[in-house]
N, C-alpha and C positions, 0 to 999 in steps of 0.2 A: 791602682794600675790598670787592673781588668775593666774599669768603669770608664776611661780613658779609651781604651781599645774599642770597648763597646759603642762609646760614642764615635770614634772613626770608622769605624764599618759602617755604622748609620747613615751619617753623612756620605760617605762613598757611595753606598748603596742608593740614599735618594738622590746624589748629583748624577747617577748613572741612569735612575730611570728617569729624571728629568731631561736627561741628552737623549733618551732614547725617544721620549716625547715630542722633544723639540726636532729630531730629525723624520720622525714619523710626518710629523706636521708641515715640515720642510717640503716632502717629499707628496705629501697628497695637494699643496699649492702647486708644486712644479707640474703637476699632472693635471690641475684642474687649467692652469696655465696655457701646455702645451695643448689641453681640448680647445680653449679659447683660441688659439692661434690657428689652430687646424682649421676650424668653425669659419673663421673670418678671412683663411686662404681661401676656403672652400666655395663660401658662396661668394667671394669675390666684394667682401663690405667696403666701403670709402673709411677712411678714418672716421669724418662725421657721424656717419651709420654707428661704428663701431664705440664712438663715444655714448650713443645713444643706447645702443643697443644691449652692451655689456653688460649695465647695474641692472637694468630688466632681468635678464638673463641668469645673472647670479642671485638674483631672488628668488626668483622661479627656482634653482637649483637648490637652495636652501629650504623652501617649502618642502619641494619634493621630499629631499634626505629629512627633514623633521617628521613628512607624515609618516615613514617608512622606519624611522629608527624609533619612534612612539610605539608602532604597532609590534617591532621585534622587541623592544624593551618588557612590553606587558609579555608577549610569551614566552621570552625567557624568565622570567618572575614565575610564570605558572610552570614553566616546565621542570623550575627549579625547587616548588613547591610540592609539598606529598601530600599536602589536603588542599585537593581543587574539586570545586563543587562542578556539576554539568553547566550551569549557568556559566561559571567563568572560564571553562572551557568552550561554551559555546561563542561566546562574546569575543574570546582572543584569537578563534578560526573567524569570525566574522570581519572584524579588524583586519587580520592577516590580508582575506581575502577582497577588501575594500579597498587597499592599498594601490590598488592598481586603477580603479575609476575615482581614486582620490588624483593621483598624478593625472589621469586624463583631465579631469578638470581643471587644475592647476595649471597643465599645458594648454588647456583654450582659453582659459581666461588669459594668460601672458602671452597666446598666438595674436589674438586682436589688437596688443599690444602693439607688437612685433610686426602687424602689418601696417603702422603708420611709419614705420622706421624703414623697414626694407620692401623690395620690390617682389613682385609674386612670383619671381623664377626664385630670388635668395630665400622666400621663403620654402620653397620647395626646397631647395638645395641645404637649407637648414637642418631638416629631418635627416635627409642623407647623409651629412656629413656627420650627425650624433651616430647612425648605424654605424658608417666606416671608421667612425674613432674606435667605437668600442671593438668593431673587429679585429682591429689592428691591434689594438691592447691585447686582446685575449690571444693574438696569435704571438704576439712579444712573450705574453709569459706560458705558452706552452713550449717555447725554445728556450 
C-alpha cells in the first residue's frame, strides 16, 4: 500500500514539474513573440521583410543566448565548487567578461545580413525597438 502511495506521489510531482516547465516555456515563447511583433511594428517591416528577417533574428538571439548561457554555467560550476584553482577563476572571469564582446561580434555578423533585407532607417529603428521593448518589460516588472 505504501509503495502505491509513493508511486502516486512521485507521478503527481513529476506531472507538476512537467506542467510548470511547459508553462514557463509557453511564457517565454509568448514574450519572444511579443518582442518580434513589437520590432516588426516599430520598424515598419513589410510581410516579405518579416519573412526573411525573423529566421535570421531568431538565429542571432539563439547564438547570443548560448554564448551567455555557457559562460553562466561555467561560473555556476565554479561558485558551487569548494576546490577551485586560480587558473579556473581566471578563465571563468575572462569568459564572463568576454560575453559582451561575443554578443557584439554576433550582432555585427547578423547586421550585415539584415542590411540586405531592411532599409537603413529600419536598421536604425531595429536597435531602438529592442531597447524600447526591454525598457517596457522592465517597467512592467516593476509594477
